[in-house]
N, CA and C atoms as an extended XYZ file, in Angstrom:
390
Properties=species:S:1:pos:R:3:atomname:S:1:resname:S:1:resid:I:1 pbc="F F F"
N         0.842       -1.180        0.000 N   ARG     1
C         0.000        0.000        0.000 CA  ARG     1
C         0.886        1.241        0.000 C   ARG     1
N         0.533        2.184       -0.839 N   SER     2
C         1.345        3.392       -0.965 CA  SER     2
C         0.988        4.396        0.116 C   SER     2
N         1.963        5.209        0.440 N   LYS     3
C         1.717        6.305        1.363 CA  LYS     3
C         1.246        7.493        0.556 C   LYS     3
N         0.364        8.255        1.141 N   GLN     4
C        -0.232        9.379        0.445 CA  GLN     4
C         0.012       10.633        1.273 C   GLN     4
N         0.436       11.693        0.626 N   TRP     5
C         0.579       12.963        1.310 CA  TRP     5
C         0.322       14.100        0.351 C   TRP     5
N         0.092       15.248        0.935 N   TYR     6
C        -0.280       16.433        0.169 CA  TYR     6
C         0.300       17.648        0.864 C   TYR     6
N         0.773       18.596        0.070 N   GLN     7
C         1.286       19.837        0.643 CA  GLN     7
C         1.094       20.968       -0.352 C   GLN     7
N         0.711       22.127        0.142 N   ARG     8
C         0.530       23.316       -0.683 CA  ARG     8
C         1.526       24.351       -0.184 C   ARG     8
N         2.372       24.835       -1.092 N   ARG     9
C         3.415       25.789       -0.712 CA  ARG     9
C         3.329       27.032       -1.572 C   ARG     9
N         3.737       28.133       -1.013 N   VAL    10
C         3.828       29.382       -1.765 CA  VAL    10
C         5.285       29.815       -1.738 C   VAL    10
N         5.873       29.973       -2.922 N   ARG    11
C         7.255       30.439       -3.073 CA  ARG    11
C         7.193       31.752       -3.835 C   ARG    11
N         7.410       32.838       -3.137 N   GLY    12
C         7.286       34.147       -3.767 CA  GLY    12
C         5.844       34.381       -4.161 C   GLY    12
N         5.603       34.544       -5.445 N   SER    13
C         4.238       34.760       -5.928 CA  SER    13
C         3.659       33.500       -6.561 C   SER    13
N         4.349       32.361       -6.436 N   GLN    14
C         3.902       31.122       -7.067 CA  GLN    14
C         3.358       30.142       -6.032 C   GLN    14
N         2.289       29.470       -6.422 N   GLU    15
C         1.720       28.438       -5.570 CA  GLU    15
C         2.077       27.082       -6.164 C   GLU    15
N         2.674       26.227       -5.350 N   ILE    16
C         3.114       24.903       -5.780 CA  ILE    16
C         2.408       23.868       -4.917 C   ILE    16
N         1.784       22.883       -5.575 N   VAL    17
C         1.083       21.809       -4.880 CA  VAL    17
C         1.865       20.522       -5.072 C   VAL    17
N         2.167       19.843       -3.955 N   LEU    18
C         2.861       18.559       -3.978 CA  LEU    18
C         1.877       17.486       -3.549 C   LEU    18
N         1.790       16.414       -4.328 N   PHE    19
C         0.816       15.363       -4.040 CA  PHE    19
C         1.447       14.012       -4.298 C   PHE    19
N         1.485       13.143       -3.298 N   ARG    20
C         2.063       11.803       -3.437 CA  ARG    20
C         0.939       10.774       -3.471 C   ARG    20
N         0.744       10.210       -4.642 N   GLU    21
C        -0.271        9.166       -4.819 CA  GLU    21
C         0.048        8.464       -6.125 C   GLU    21
N        -0.142        7.182       -6.182 N   ASN    22
C         0.050        6.438       -7.428 CA  ASN    22
C        -1.210        6.609       -8.280 C   ASN    22
N        -1.383        7.804       -8.752 N   LEU    23
C        -2.605        8.201       -9.439 CA  LEU    23
C        -2.685        7.690      -10.869 C   LEU    23
N        -1.560        7.606      -11.576 N   VAL    24
C        -1.583        7.205      -12.992 CA  VAL    24
C        -2.129        5.791      -13.143 C   VAL    24
N        -1.688        4.877      -12.305 N   ASN    25
C        -2.152        3.497      -12.370 CA  ASN    25
C        -3.656        3.411      -12.098 C   ASN    25
N        -4.117        4.080      -11.056 N   LYS    26
C        -5.554        4.098      -10.743 CA  LYS    26
C        -6.345        4.767      -11.866 C   LYS    26
N        -5.770        5.807      -12.406 N   PHE    27
C        -6.415        6.552      -13.485 CA  PHE    27
C        -6.622        5.654      -14.713 C   PHE    27
N        -5.589        4.892      -15.079 N   CYS    28
C        -5.689        3.995      -16.247 CA  CYS    28
C        -6.695        2.874      -16.014 C   CYS    28
N        -6.707        2.314      -14.813 N   ARG    29
C        -7.623        1.212      -14.515 CA  ARG    29
C        -9.081        1.644      -14.518 C   ARG    29
N        -9.345        2.910      -14.235 N   ASN    30
C       -10.723        3.369      -14.078 CA  ASN    30
C       -11.171        4.360      -15.135 C   ASN    30
N       -10.411        4.523      -16.197 N   SER    31
C       -10.802        5.430      -17.274 CA  SER    31
C       -11.732        4.736      -18.255 C   SER    31
N       -12.656        5.482      -18.793 N   ILE    32
C       -13.533        4.946      -19.829 CA  ILE    32
C       -12.760        4.860      -21.131 C   ILE    32
N       -11.997        5.900      -21.437 N   VAL    33
C       -11.164        5.916      -22.638 CA  VAL    33
C        -9.730        6.152      -22.191 C   VAL    33
N        -8.863        5.161      -22.422 N   VAL    34
C        -7.456        5.294      -22.069 CA  VAL    34
C        -6.703        5.738      -23.315 C   VAL    34
N        -5.933        6.812      -23.232 N   PRO    35
C        -5.171        7.259      -24.398 CA  PRO    35
C        -4.243        6.159      -24.906 C   PRO    35
N        -4.053        6.121      -26.224 N   SER    36
C        -3.276        5.043      -26.823 CA  SER    36
C        -1.774        5.241      -26.662 C   SER    36
N        -1.312        6.465      -26.566 N   ARG    37
C         0.125        6.716      -26.431 CA  ARG    37
C         0.419        7.281      -25.050 C   ARG    37
N         1.642        7.002      -24.557 N   ASP    38
C         2.024        7.472      -23.228 CA  ASP    38
C         1.995        8.991      -23.117 C   ASP    38
N         2.412        9.674      -24.175 N   LYS    39
C         2.431       11.142      -24.121 CA  LYS    39
C         1.014       11.692      -23.951 C   LYS    39
N         0.061       11.071      -24.606 N   GLU    40
C        -1.329       11.500      -24.450 CA  GLU    40
C        -1.836       11.229      -23.036 C   GLU    40
N        -1.352       10.178      -22.411 N   LEU    41
C        -1.768        9.846      -21.049 CA  LEU    41
C        -1.403       10.972      -20.085 C   LEU    41
N        -0.214       11.521      -20.209 N   HIS    42
C         0.218       12.609      -19.332 CA  HIS    42
C        -0.671       13.835      -19.501 C   HIS    42
N        -0.947       14.176      -20.746 N   VAL    43
C        -1.794       15.342      -21.020 CA  VAL    43
C        -3.216       15.088      -20.510 C   VAL    43
N        -3.722       13.889      -20.733 N   HIS    44
C        -5.071       13.519      -20.296 CA  HIS    44
C        -5.186       13.604      -18.770 C   HIS    44
N        -4.180       13.089      -18.068 N   LEU    45
C        -4.185       13.141      -16.607 CA  LEU    45
C        -4.139       14.586      -16.114 C   LEU    45
N        -3.260       15.390      -16.688 N   ALA    46
C        -3.136       16.791      -16.271 CA  ALA    46
C        -4.429       17.556      -16.524 C   ALA    46
N        -5.010       17.373      -17.694 N   LYS    47
C        -6.269       18.072      -18.009 CA  LYS    47
C        -7.390       17.636      -17.078 C   LYS    47
N        -7.441       16.355      -16.753 N   THR    48
C        -8.496       15.862      -15.866 CA  THR    48
C        -8.363       16.455      -14.471 C   THR    48
N        -7.169       16.427      -13.922 N   ILE    49
C        -6.954       16.977      -12.574 CA  ILE    49
C        -7.323       18.456      -12.535 C   ILE    49
N        -6.860       19.210      -13.526 N   LEU    50
C        -7.108       20.658      -13.508 CA  LEU    50
C        -8.553       21.007      -13.839 C   LEU    50
N        -9.171       20.290      -14.781 N   SER    51
C       -10.570       20.610      -15.114 CA  SER    51
C       -11.521       20.191      -13.999 C   SER    51
N       -11.204       19.115      -13.292 N   GLN    52
C       -12.028       18.709      -12.154 CA  GLN    52
C       -11.764       19.598      -10.941 C   GLN    52
N       -10.590       20.238      -10.926 N   GLY    53
C       -10.254       21.102       -9.799 CA  GLY    53
C       -10.022       20.330       -8.516 C   GLY    53
N        -9.568       19.081       -8.660 N   HIS    54
C        -9.403       18.210       -7.491 CA  HIS    54
C        -8.278       17.223       -7.739 C   HIS    54
N        -7.501       16.933       -6.699 N   LEU    55
C        -6.392       15.997       -6.849 CA  LEU    55
C        -6.832       14.538       -6.851 C   LEU    55
N        -8.066       14.270       -6.505 N   ALA    56
C        -8.590       12.903       -6.525 CA  ALA    56
C        -9.833       12.873       -7.407 C   ALA    56
N        -9.660       12.881       -8.741 N   PRO    57
C       -10.808       12.957       -9.640 CA  PRO    57
C       -11.494       11.621       -9.889 C   PRO    57
N       -11.160       10.608       -9.114 N   LEU    58
C       -11.711        9.274       -9.316 CA  LEU    58
C       -12.886        9.023       -8.371 C   LEU    58
N       -13.687        7.993       -8.658 N   PRO    59
C       -14.816        7.683       -7.771 CA  PRO    59
C       -14.354        7.361       -6.345 C   PRO    59
N       -15.247        7.524       -5.401 N   LEU    60
C       -14.901        7.337       -3.994 CA  LEU    60
C       -14.496        5.909       -3.648 C   LEU    60
N       -15.013        4.911       -4.365 N   HIS    61
C       -14.609        3.539       -4.056 CA  HIS    61
C       -13.182        3.248       -4.536 C   HIS    61
N       -12.643        4.086       -5.412 N   VAL    62
C       -11.264        3.932       -5.894 CA  VAL    62
C       -10.304        4.740       -5.022 C   VAL    62
N       -10.659        5.972       -4.750 N   THR    63
C        -9.841        6.863       -3.922 CA  THR    63
C       -10.722        7.443       -2.817 C   THR    63
N       -10.825        6.748       -1.686 N   PRO    64
C       -11.650        7.268       -0.587 CA  PRO    64
C       -11.107        8.597       -0.066 C   PRO    64
N       -12.011        9.485        0.270 N   ILE    65
C       -11.643       10.808        0.769 CA  ILE    65
C       -12.328       11.038        2.106 C   ILE    65
N       -11.571       11.466        3.081 N   HIS    66
C       -12.152       11.846        4.363 CA  HIS    66
C       -12.765       13.224        4.169 C   HIS    66
N       -14.083       13.323        4.300 N   TRP    67
C       -14.794       14.545        3.940 CA  TRP    67
C       -14.345       15.767        4.712 C   TRP    67
N       -13.833       15.572        5.905 N   SER    68
C       -13.368       16.719        6.681 CA  SER    68
C       -12.144       17.376        6.053 C   SER    68
N       -11.428       16.627        5.195 N   TYR    69
C       -10.206       17.149        4.576 CA  TYR    69
C       -10.314       17.272        3.057 C   TYR    69
N       -11.493       17.125        2.518 N   ASP    70
C       -11.685       17.213        1.074 CA  ASP    70
C       -11.268       18.575        0.524 C   ASP    70
N       -11.514       19.620        1.282 N   HIS    71
C       -11.171       20.972        0.815 CA  HIS    71
C        -9.678       21.129        0.529 C   HIS    71
N        -8.837       20.360        1.209 N   ALA    72
C        -7.390       20.463        1.012 CA  ALA    72
C        -6.954       19.895       -0.337 C   ALA    72
N        -7.763       19.036       -0.941 N   LEU    73
C        -7.424       18.424       -2.222 CA  LEU    73
C        -7.934       19.226       -3.413 C   LEU    73
N        -8.629       20.307       -3.158 N   ARG    74
C        -9.162       21.114       -4.255 CA  ARG    74
C        -8.076       21.977       -4.879 C   ARG    74
N        -8.177       22.171       -6.169 N   LEU    75
C        -7.204       22.967       -6.913 CA  LEU    75
C        -7.841       24.246       -7.441 C   LEU    75
N        -8.483       24.986       -6.560 N   TYR    76
C        -9.057       26.249       -6.974 CA  TYR    76
C        -8.572       27.325       -6.028 C   TYR    76
N        -8.004       28.374       -6.521 N   PRO    77
C        -7.665       28.648       -7.909 CA  PRO    77
C        -6.529       27.730       -8.373 C   PRO    77
N        -6.404       27.597       -9.679 N   ILE    78
C        -5.391       26.705      -10.238 CA  ILE    78
C        -4.005       27.206       -9.833 C   ILE    78
N        -3.182       26.329       -9.251 N   PRO    79
C        -1.834       26.744       -8.840 CA  PRO    79
C        -0.905       26.914      -10.042 C   PRO    79
N         0.277       27.425       -9.787 N   ASP    80
C         1.269       27.581      -10.851 CA  ASP    80
C         1.915       26.247      -11.220 C   ASP    80
N         2.005       25.336      -10.241 N   MET    81
C         2.665       24.064      -10.472 CA  MET    81
C         2.039       22.984       -9.594 C   MET    81
N         1.828       21.804      -10.186 N   VAL    82
C         1.357       20.635       -9.445 CA  VAL    82
C         2.388       19.533       -9.653 C   VAL    82
N         2.905       19.008       -8.544 N   VAL    83
C         3.845       17.892       -8.602 CA  VAL    83
C         3.100       16.652       -8.140 C   VAL    83
N         2.906       15.709       -9.069 N   VAL    84
C         2.257       14.437       -8.757 CA  VAL    84
C         3.385       13.427       -8.572 C   VAL    84
N         3.793       13.191       -7.359 N   ALA    85
C         4.908       12.277       -7.088 CA  ALA    85
C         4.410       10.838       -7.214 C   ALA    85
N         4.517       10.311       -8.412 N   ASP    86
C         3.979        9.000       -8.763 CA  ASP    86
C         5.116        8.068       -9.145 C   ASP    86
N         4.889        6.770       -9.077 N   ARG    87
C         5.893        5.791       -9.500 CA  ARG    87
C         6.011        5.704      -11.015 C   ARG    87
N         5.080        6.288      -11.723 N   TYR    88
C         5.043        6.223      -13.184 CA  TYR    88
C         6.221        6.999      -13.789 C   TYR    88
N         6.423        6.854      -15.088 N   ASP    89
C         7.510        7.545      -15.778 CA  ASP    89
C         7.415        9.057      -15.582 C   ASP    89
N         8.577        9.689      -15.612 N   ALA    90
C         8.640       11.133      -15.440 CA  ALA    90
C         8.002       11.856      -16.624 C   ALA    90
N         7.333       12.965      -16.335 N   PHE    91
C         6.755       13.801      -17.386 CA  PHE    91
C         6.542       15.207      -16.866 C   PHE    91
N         6.387       16.130      -17.788 N   SER    92
C         5.988       17.495      -17.451 CA  SER    92
C         5.109       18.017      -18.576 C   SER    92
N         3.977       18.580      -18.202 N   VAL    93
C         2.973       19.065      -19.145 CA  VAL    93
C         2.465       20.405      -18.636 C   VAL    93
N         2.284       21.354      -19.541 N   THR    94
C         1.690       22.637      -19.176 CA  THR    94
C         0.275       22.694      -19.718 C   THR    94
N        -0.675       22.911      -18.817 N   VAL    95
C        -2.091       23.017      -19.169 CA  VAL    95
C        -2.648       24.234      -18.440 C   VAL    95
N        -3.279       25.127      -19.169 N   SER    96
C        -3.890       26.331      -18.585 CA  SER    96
C        -2.903       27.107      -17.719 C   SER    96
N        -1.700       27.278      -18.220 N   GLU    97
C        -0.630       28.006      -17.535 CA  GLU    97
C        -0.227       27.369      -16.213 C   GLU    97
N        -0.529       26.100      -16.022 N   CYS    98
C        -0.141       25.349      -14.832 CA  CYS    98
C         0.793       24.225      -15.274 C   CYS    98
N         1.936       24.132      -14.651 N   LEU    99
C         2.899       23.088      -14.965 CA  LEU    99
C         2.593       21.877      -14.098 C   LEU    99
N         2.257       20.750      -14.734 N   VAL   100
C         1.991       19.495      -14.023 CA  VAL   100
C         3.199       18.596      -14.255 C   VAL   100
N         3.831       18.173      -13.163 N   VAL   101
C         5.089       17.440      -13.238 CA  VAL   101
C         5.009       16.153      -12.427 C   VAL   101
N         5.579       15.101      -12.989 N   ASN   102
C         5.823       13.882      -12.233 CA  ASN   102
C         7.315       13.599      -12.349 C   ASN   102
N         8.059       13.684      -11.248 N   PRO   103
C         9.494       13.425      -11.343 CA  PRO   103
C         9.826       11.961      -11.587 C   PRO   103
N         8.880       11.058      -11.387 N   GLY   104
C         9.116        9.640      -11.600 CA  GLY   104
C         9.884        9.027      -10.444 C   GLY   104
N        10.183        7.754      -10.591 N   SER   105
C        10.936        7.028       -9.573 CA  SER   105
C        12.421        7.297       -9.764 C   SER   105
N        13.084        7.755       -8.726 N   PHE   106
C        14.494        8.115       -8.801 CA  PHE   106
C        15.359        6.896       -9.155 C   PHE   106
N        15.127        5.793       -8.485 N   SER   107
C        15.969        4.615       -8.711 CA  SER   107
C        15.636        3.882      -10.008 C   SER   107
N        14.414        3.922      -10.446 N   LYS   108
C        14.018        3.208      -11.671 CA  LYS   108
C        14.331        3.988      -12.942 C   LYS   108
N        14.567        5.288      -12.833 N   ASN   109
C        14.818        6.135      -13.999 CA  ASN   109
C        16.277        6.537      -14.128 C   ASN   109
N        17.199        5.623      -13.839 N   ASN   110
C        18.641        5.878      -13.978 CA  ASN   110
C        19.093        7.098      -13.182 C   ASN   110
N        18.515        7.289      -12.019 N   PHE   111
C        18.875        8.370      -11.113 CA  PHE   111
C        18.643        9.745      -11.738 C   PHE   111
N        17.571        9.862      -12.498 N   ASN   112
C        17.146       11.143      -13.052 CA  ASN   112
C        16.222       11.843      -12.060 C   ASN   112
N        16.282       13.146      -12.050 N   PHE   113
C        15.385       13.924      -11.212 CA  PHE   113
C        15.149       15.274      -11.865 C   PHE   113
N        14.198       16.014      -11.344 N   LYS   114
C        13.846       17.312      -11.914 CA  LYS   114
C        14.140       18.406      -10.894 C   LYS   114
N        14.616       19.533      -11.391 N   VAL   115
C        14.899       20.700      -10.551 CA  VAL   115
C        14.062       21.851      -11.077 C   VAL   115
N        13.316       22.494      -10.179 N   TYR   116
C        12.485       23.632      -10.563 CA  TYR   116
C        13.137       24.905      -10.040 C   TYR   116
N        13.320       25.854      -10.940 N   LEU   117
C        13.886       27.159      -10.591 CA  LEU   117
C        12.745       28.175      -10.574 C   LEU   117
N        12.214       28.495       -9.398 N   PRO   118
C        11.041       29.373       -9.320 CA  PRO   118
C        11.252       30.766       -9.900 C   PRO   118
N        12.436       31.324       -9.759 N   ALA   119
C        12.679       32.679      -10.248 CA  ALA   119
C        12.532       32.761      -11.766 C   ALA   119
N        12.972       31.696      -12.464 N   GLN   120
C        12.860       31.679      -13.924 CA  GLN   120
C        11.635       30.893      -14.410 C   GLN   120
N        10.918       30.275      -13.475 N   ARG   121
C         9.794       29.395      -13.823 CA  ARG   121
C        10.245       28.344      -14.836 C   ARG   121
N        11.357       27.717      -14.524 N   LYS   122
C        11.995       26.787      -15.450 CA  LYS   122
C        12.197       25.441      -14.763 C   LYS   122
N        11.940       24.375      -15.501 N   LEU   123
C        12.119       23.011      -15.013 CA  LEU   123
C        13.275       22.382      -15.753 C   LEU   123
N        14.229       21.832      -15.010 N   GLU   124
C        15.392       21.198      -15.609 CA  GLU   124
C        15.431       19.720      -15.290 C   GLU   124
N        15.835       18.917      -16.275 N   ASN   125
C        16.063       17.493      -16.067 CA  ASN   125
C        17.511       17.300      -15.658 C   ASN   125
N        17.739       16.562      -14.586 N   CYS   126
C        19.093       16.331      -14.082 CA  CYS   126
C        19.310       14.834      -13.908 C   CYS   126
N        20.580       14.445      -13.849 N   GLU   127
C        20.921       13.032      -13.723 CA  GLU   127
C        22.205       12.897      -12.904 C   GLU   127
N        22.261       11.854      -12.106 N   ILE   128
C        23.473       11.523      -11.375 CA  ILE   128
C        24.162       10.400      -12.123 C   ILE   128
N        25.392       10.634      -12.538 N   SER   129
C        26.149        9.623      -13.272 CA  SER   129
C        26.880        8.726      -12.282 C   SER   129
N        26.810        7.439      -12.564 N   ILE   130
C        27.496        6.476      -11.701 CA  ILE   130
C        28.555        5.768      -12.505 C   ILE   130
C-alpha cells in the first residue's frame, strides 16, 4: 500500500502543490477511454486533474476521501505548479498556464530527477552519473 501525502506551498508569488499518490495506475484502470500513447496519457491526466479542480478525480470507491479534509485536495484557484509524485515515468505538461510534473521514480529512472527554478519558472532534467 502506498503512502499518500499532500502539501501546498507558496514560493514568492507562485503556488506549488505537492501530491504523493500512485494516481496514474488508478487513473488507467478506471478510465472509460485510455489514451493510446504514453504522451497522451500525461496530457489527459493533467487536463483531468485541472478541469475537475481536485487531486482525486476518481470515484470514492477507488480513492476514498475523508470529507473533513476534502477541501485540502481542491485545486481552486489553479496553482502555478502541481507535482504528482507518482511511481510512473517522469513527465511534465503545461495546461492552462499550470505546470503538471511527475518526477518519476528516482531509482528506476537511472537516477534522473527534476529541478524547478522558481525565479525563472523553469524546469530542468538532471541526472546523477554512476
